[in-house]
TITORLO-46538 format. One record per residue (C-alpha): residue in three letters; y, x, z. Coordinates in steps of 0.001 Angstrom, whole numbers, padded with zeros to 6 digits, always signed. Layout:
BEGIN
ALAYXZ...
This chain:
BEGIN
MET+117713+060852+045905PHE+121297+060580+047022PHE+120198+058955+050273LYS+117793+061821+051052LYS+120438+064497+050532SER+123033+062681+052557SER+120634+061949+055438VAL+119483+065587+055570SER+123115+066736+055488LEU+124038+064271+058235ILE+121131+065399+060447ALA+121971+069063+059871ALA+125643+068487+060664THR+124731+066587+063827ALA+122381+069346+064982LEU+124999+071994+064299GLY+127649+069990+066113LEU+125432+069528+069171ALA+124541+073208+069196VAL+128168+074270+069085THR+129432+071773+071651ALA+126598+072188+074138ALA+127822+073850+077332PRO+126462+077387+077477ARG+124691+078354+080663PRO+125809+081546+082379ALA+123445+084492+082060ASN+121245+085126+085065ALA+119632+088556+085086LEU+117739+088036+088353VAL+114173+086932+087820TRP+112848+084418+090356TRP+109962+086624+091565VAL+111962+089773+092364VAL+113092+088828+095875PRO+109658+087535+097026ALA+108039+090682+095626ILE+110416+092909+097596VAL+109817+090909+100784ALA+106030+090964+100285GLY+106078+094715+099637THR+108114+095366+102760VAL+105912+093178+104963GLY+102757+094678+103463GLY+104052+098207+103959VAL+104869+097515+107591ALA+101420+095989+108133VAL+099611+098934+106559GLY+101766+101428+108449THR+101113+099655+111734ALA+097377+099538+111099ALA+097337+103234+110204THR+099160+104327+113354ASN+097155+102194+115787THR+093842+104000+115317VAL+091889+104776+118466TYR+091490+108471+119115ALA+088739+110035+121183GLN+089914+111263+124551ALA+089811+115054+124569ASN+088245+116599+127671TYR+090167+119726+128612ASP+088453+121942+131130GLY+091557+123910+131846PRO+092584+127426+130907GLY+089765+129742+129875THR+089253+133144+128372VAL+090194+133576+124742TYR+088700+136400+122720VAL+090669+137533+119673GLN+089281+139976+117137PRO+091968+142263+115791THR+092328+141979+112027ALA+095085+144510+111416GLY+092670+147029+109902CYS+090888+144547+107587HIS+091620+144333+103884TRP+090176+142854+100713ALA+088646+145171+098116ARG+086748+144975+094826VAL+083232+146308+095320GLN+080324+146632+092940THR+077191+144744+093951ALA+073616+145972+093498SER+073308+144023+090250GLY+076350+145807+088809ALA+078746+142848+089081TRP+082133+143153+090727ALA+083060+140990+093741ARG+085855+140757+096276GLU+084783+141633+099783ARG+086547+141877+103134ILE+086363+145393+104533CYS+086930+145856+108273PRO+086717+149299+109935
């Protein structure tokens, strides 16, 4: 019985001594995947932006200056009117 207690005490003391004397490593708050993730996000963003801006647009065919007709809207206004069924609706009234 004495041998068991002394061996357990010796093992515990050795473990405690190694734990105390072991050289502590400095803390490193930077995770290994942060820098590659930032680089991949930047490269991916540039690729998507480049693909989005390089779309082919149809060539517009301009015939030159023409006549433009504009309907005056200064006299128009919105009003609540009653429909034939008795319901109320908003309607644009132009003189």
